[in-house]
Steps between C-alpha positions, in 0.01 A plus 500: 500500500201389293186713535170333575292382207126551480459135599713557809287799596180295475651223714631737769169690511305177545739373766463826693121496469458141621755535780334819624147362491555138602130438439383660176166519320501315169353798314766734640782266400351473150470874451845569641651254251337692216621828650858377539510365144361828366748719689813282470612652172541159337734491204427298189740236628328494841161447336631225276651321800182532708279382214725197469453422871137595569331555163377795293285643780796592718321641806245220528778246435717639781201506736426132441871420527523672840221273627635186331717388792813535285525873423746616234643755744727302733477736798120513498312354800283206389133586545388141532194541725183707486193578706178698460446815706160669469452352153849590374786259424826567684831322435785438743797274574389193698823477702436841656297481818226760475250579774137597460609855572743485207220399262271772636775755449562377144134549416492848658806601301330378182182699574696816580696467176198447276480856358862490379462143376191597298707767324763237415229262375358775279841549336546125458162461332568791265836350405358153429212656306734712288708195409187300420360773275836547329502131407156553345629788287384793716711791623442693819368843400473638855221569743146521369280800569240432765150519352276340754141508614400690814452181702852387422649838586394439857707180514846610612666167425375505142579867449857483634609173340732505197317496169746416222443544128646254251492537123556267206430529129132590476429415865514661842443372852479666838584291806405591855740336746349400836686332784209279612181350366337660806575843351305422182168682522209385278460862387833463316290439188448879494873548447485399134578815298387389153428182302818538292732445798514171689458552874683245713532475877800309634491341847749265668413140585447423868558226753126422495268456202188590699514882446529444125205264491285734710584803287426319176162376620402845627641725228665303219209511256463878539861561407478257208189673365681835521789360299751523786767231530659391827834320496684320779876528543656201677836637615607161637483361146572825317181465294189699408166336414145620422246484784199701381401612152582414142843549343479578128866572422663171405849642558404549865308172515813308401698651790270358768620189680141382539298691236182302578493601867224760458290249308553242775411755769185592311384140466595396854416798722209666323180468701230347284188714472181341623214463253 
């Protein structure tokens, strides 16, 4: 009897997840795909086969494939319909007859599972970041020591979030991983330990651009002046791009999908000062 491959494990995990939920939040489906790919123990052959089917960014490729209407896993329910519940996108199979109570229950389940899902998101972001930095010639050197200002020490979300240190020849960068733009406090500029180490804050993209625009207009210039960079990880596309600040390392700059994003944000969202 043939044992299951890593690809089989991903497919069976997704089938179980979708069948159990019926109605599932888009962000949960996305993060579970990343989790299943990370924990499937994919062999070199598995990875080569998946890259052939869905592209180099395996997790994001599988996610888009699941929602394509013709998923690569034959026993996977087709999530061909979606709706918005309290500002969140939820996917489901249109042939299933769901009541209002079913949708309310799906949203409650999502809210109750948020703490665990945030932990999964944190791991997913760290994994994508590590791969991104590796492509730019950096190695993960471990967690950075926390040297923060008193105001920041009072911010539990900032204090408890992973702060990873990456090193390359003649360069070092520390990256604070946050699970939401809403967790990014303007006082994060006090986190910068010294001018010789790049300080970067990584946040995930969201289903709405409004929180990003509001944060930039209220606090973007302060972070830029302090030399802090903020990057956005788009897990659906498997990409990282600059959002606030100036990137000076060309090896990193070349890894961005849209390296001019921060410049575009600056020119589009910056509030013009009155004379």
